[in-house]
ChimeraX commands (.cxc) that place a marker at each C-alpha (Angstrom):
marker #1 position -0.10,0.30,-0.71 radius 0.5
marker #1 position 1.19,4.09,-0.58 radius 0.5
marker #1 position -0.42,6.74,1.12 radius 0.5
marker #1 position -1.11,9.93,-1.05 radius 0.5
marker #1 position -0.54,12.76,1.18 radius 0.5
marker #1 position -2.00,16.11,-0.47 radius 0.5
marker #1 position -1.98,19.73,1.44 radius 0.5
marker #1 position -3.68,22.64,-0.15 radius 0.5
marker #1 position -2.77,25.94,1.40 radius 0.5
marker #1 position -6.71,27.89,1.11 radius 0.5
marker #1 position -7.17,31.84,0.81 radius 0.5
marker #1 position -7.24,33.48,4.55 radius 0.5
marker #1 position -10.66,33.67,4.72 radius 0.5
marker #1 position -12.15,30.09,2.37 radius 0.5
marker #1 position -11.85,27.09,4.53 radius 0.5
marker #1 position -15.69,27.02,5.40 radius 0.5
marker #1 position -16.69,27.47,0.59 radius 0.5
marker #1 position -14.35,24.93,-0.22 radius 0.5
marker #1 position -15.53,22.85,2.42 radius 0.5
marker #1 position -18.84,23.47,1.16 radius 0.5
marker #1 position -17.81,22.77,-2.10 radius 0.5
marker #1 position -16.47,20.34,-1.92 radius 0.5
marker #1 position -18.46,18.09,0.29 radius 0.5
marker #1 position -21.20,18.81,-1.96 radius 0.5
marker #1 position -18.81,18.24,-5.00 radius 0.5
marker #1 position -15.76,16.68,-4.86 radius 0.5
marker #1 position -16.04,14.11,-2.62 radius 0.5
marker #1 position -18.25,11.49,-4.51 radius 0.5
marker #1 position -15.99,12.41,-7.44 radius 0.5
marker #1 position -12.81,11.39,-5.95 radius 0.5
marker #1 position -14.21,8.40,-3.80 radius 0.5
marker #1 position -15.97,6.99,-6.72 radius 0.5
marker #1 position -13.02,6.75,-8.69 radius 0.5
marker #1 position -10.12,7.06,-6.14 radius 0.5
marker #1 position -12.06,5.12,-4.08 radius 0.5
marker #1 position -9.78,4.70,-0.65 radius 0.5
marker #1 position -10.06,8.02,1.45 radius 0.5
marker #1 position -8.24,7.60,4.39 radius 0.5
marker #1 position -8.37,11.13,6.28 radius 0.5
marker #1 position -9.81,14.12,5.60 radius 0.5
marker #1 position -8.36,17.74,8.00 radius 0.5
marker #1 position -8.08,21.61,8.65 radius 0.5
marker #1 position -5.62,22.88,10.07 radius 0.5
marker #1 position -6.76,24.67,14.12 radius 0.5
marker #1 position -3.02,25.02,15.15 radius 0.5
marker #1 position -0.07,25.95,13.44 radius 0.5
marker #1 position 0.49,26.76,9.32 radius 0.5
marker #1 position -3.83,27.70,9.67 radius 0.5
marker #1 position -6.09,27.63,6.61 radius 0.5
marker #1 position -4.83,24.31,4.99 radius 0.5
marker #1 position -6.74,21.55,4.03 radius 0.5
marker #1 position -5.01,18.01,4.57 radius 0.5
marker #1 position -6.56,14.47,2.19 radius 0.5
marker #1 position -4.84,10.95,2.74 radius 0.5
marker #1 position -5.85,8.16,-0.07 radius 0.5
marker #1 position -4.18,4.88,-0.12 radius 0.5
marker #1 position -3.32,2.69,-2.73 radius 0.5
marker #1 position -2.07,-0.98,-3.55 radius 0.5
marker #1 position 0.21,0.54,-5.63 radius 0.5
marker #1 position 1.64,3.43,-7.46 radius 0.5
marker #1 position 0.53,2.06,-10.55 radius 0.5
marker #1 position -2.77,2.04,-9.27 radius 0.5
marker #1 position -2.80,5.49,-8.02 radius 0.5
marker #1 position -1.07,6.34,-11.64 radius 0.5
marker #1 position -4.64,4.44,-13.30 radius 0.5
marker #1 position -7.08,6.28,-10.09 radius 0.5
marker #1 position -6.14,9.74,-10.76 radius 0.5
marker #1 position -5.75,9.51,-14.30 radius 0.5
marker #1 position -9.54,8.55,-14.29 radius 0.5
marker #1 position -10.55,11.21,-12.69 radius 0.5
marker #1 position -8.76,13.94,-14.31 radius 0.5
marker #1 position -10.44,12.89,-17.37 radius 0.5
marker #1 position -14.29,13.16,-16.21 radius 0.5
marker #1 position -15.44,16.37,-16.90 radius 0.5
marker #1 position -17.69,17.05,-13.28 radius 0.5
marker #1 position -14.43,16.58,-11.87 radius 0.5
marker #1 position -12.63,19.16,-14.18 radius 0.5
marker #1 position -16.08,21.86,-13.73 radius 0.5
marker #1 position -15.37,21.75,-9.39 radius 0.5
marker #1 position -12.17,22.48,-9.76 radius 0.5
marker #1 position -12.86,25.73,-12.18 radius 0.5
marker #1 position -15.55,26.24,-9.19 radius 0.5
marker #1 position -12.66,25.09,-6.08 radius 0.5
marker #1 position -9.20,25.40,-8.15 radius 0.5
marker #1 position -8.93,29.51,-7.49 radius 0.5
marker #1 position -8.76,29.19,-3.73 radius 0.5
marker #1 position -6.06,26.55,-3.47 radius 0.5
marker #1 position -2.90,29.28,-2.69 radius 0.5
marker #1 position -0.43,25.87,-2.69 radius 0.5
marker #1 position -0.81,22.38,-3.83 radius 0.5
marker #1 position 2.47,20.11,-1.74 radius 0.5
marker #1 position 1.56,16.10,-2.74 radius 0.5
marker #1 position 3.76,13.37,-0.94 radius 0.5
marker #1 position 3.88,9.84,-1.16 radius 0.5
marker #1 position 4.15,7.58,1.48 radius 0.5
marker #1 position 4.89,3.92,2.61 radius 0.5
marker #1 position 3.55,2.65,6.09 radius 0.5
marker #1 position 6.27,1.34,8.74 radius 0.5
marker #1 position 6.32,-2.22,9.12 radius 0.5
marker #1 position 4.72,-2.05,12.87 radius 0.5
marker #1 position 1.91,0.91,11.04 radius 0.5
marker #1 position -1.51,-0.10,11.34 radius 0.5
marker #1 position -2.23,1.08,8.06 radius 0.5
marker #1 position -0.84,-1.46,5.23 radius 0.5
marker link #1:1,2 radius 0.2
marker link #1:2,3 radius 0.2
marker link #1:3,4 radius 0.2
marker link #1:4,5 radius 0.2
marker link #1:5,6 radius 0.2
marker link #1:6,7 radius 0.2
marker link #1:7,8 radius 0.2
marker link #1:8,9 radius 0.2
marker link #1:9,10 radius 0.2
marker link #1:10,11 radius 0.2
marker link #1:11,12 radius 0.2
marker link #1:12,13 radius 0.2
marker link #1:13,14 radius 0.2
marker link #1:14,15 radius 0.2
marker link #1:15,16 radius 0.2
marker link #1:16,17 radius 0.2
marker link #1:17,18 radius 0.2
marker link #1:18,19 radius 0.2
marker link #1:19,20 radius 0.2
marker link #1:20,21 radius 0.2
marker link #1:21,22 radius 0.2
marker link #1:22,23 radius 0.2
marker link #1:23,24 radius 0.2
marker link #1:24,25 radius 0.2
marker link #1:25,26 radius 0.2
marker link #1:26,27 radius 0.2
marker link #1:27,28 radius 0.2
marker link #1:28,29 radius 0.2
marker link #1:29,30 radius 0.2
marker link #1:30,31 radius 0.2
marker link #1:31,32 radius 0.2
marker link #1:32,33 radius 0.2
marker link #1:33,34 radius 0.2
marker link #1:34,35 radius 0.2
marker link #1:35,36 radius 0.2
marker link #1:36,37 radius 0.2
marker link #1:37,38 radius 0.2
marker link #1:38,39 radius 0.2
marker link #1:39,40 radius 0.2
marker link #1:40,41 radius 0.2
marker link #1:41,42 radius 0.2
marker link #1:42,43 radius 0.2
marker link #1:43,44 radius 0.2
marker link #1:44,45 radius 0.2
marker link #1:45,46 radius 0.2
marker link #1:46,47 radius 0.2
marker link #1:47,48 radius 0.2
marker link #1:48,49 radius 0.2
marker link #1:49,50 radius 0.2
marker link #1:50,51 radius 0.2
marker link #1:51,52 radius 0.2
marker link #1:52,53 radius 0.2
marker link #1:53,54 radius 0.2
marker link #1:54,55 radius 0.2
marker link #1:55,56 radius 0.2
marker link #1:56,57 radius 0.2
marker link #1:57,58 radius 0.2
marker link #1:58,59 radius 0.2
marker link #1:59,60 radius 0.2
marker link #1:60,61 radius 0.2
marker link #1:61,62 radius 0.2
marker link #1:62,63 radius 0.2
marker link #1:63,64 radius 0.2
marker link #1:64,65 radius 0.2
marker link #1:65,66 radius 0.2
marker link #1:66,67 radius 0.2
marker link #1:67,68 radius 0.2
marker link #1:68,69 radius 0.2
marker link #1:69,70 radius 0.2
marker link #1:70,71 radius 0.2
marker link #1:71,72 radius 0.2
marker link #1:72,73 radius 0.2
marker link #1:73,74 radius 0.2
marker link #1:74,75 radius 0.2
marker link #1:75,76 radius 0.2
marker link #1:76,77 radius 0.2
marker link #1:77,78 radius 0.2
marker link #1:78,79 radius 0.2
marker link #1:79,80 radius 0.2
marker link #1:80,81 radius 0.2
marker link #1:81,82 radius 0.2
marker link #1:82,83 radius 0.2
marker link #1:83,84 radius 0.2
marker link #1:84,85 radius 0.2
marker link #1:85,86 radius 0.2
marker link #1:86,87 radius 0.2
marker link #1:87,88 radius 0.2
marker link #1:88,89 radius 0.2
marker link #1:89,90 radius 0.2
marker link #1:90,91 radius 0.2
marker link #1:91,92 radius 0.2
marker link #1:92,93 radius 0.2
marker link #1:93,94 radius 0.2
marker link #1:94,95 radius 0.2
marker link #1:95,96 radius 0.2
marker link #1:96,97 radius 0.2
marker link #1:97,98 radius 0.2
marker link #1:98,99 radius 0.2
marker link #1:99,100 radius 0.2
marker link #1:100,101 radius 0.2
marker link #1:101,102 radius 0.2
marker link #1:102,103 radius 0.2
marker link #1:103,104 radius 0.2
view
């Protein structure tokens, strides 16, 4: 298993609108295509206005195929047109669980 950690830095004040649009439109689209949402988090202290998503994939190739399928959906591109303007920066990390990790 690999875990993709996606961190989005939002414009100040955009969090409520971003979360509302994501819950109403983006969540279902991503979940149906990517399959394994491990967690969705917002920051309360430290760097504010951040959203962190954790997605699980069987392999790197599985991730590539699922991400390509999501990007090809017109509904996903329409969602990005609405929500993308609220994002200042995005960082992605691919993580592999340590042998003793509860997530494997």
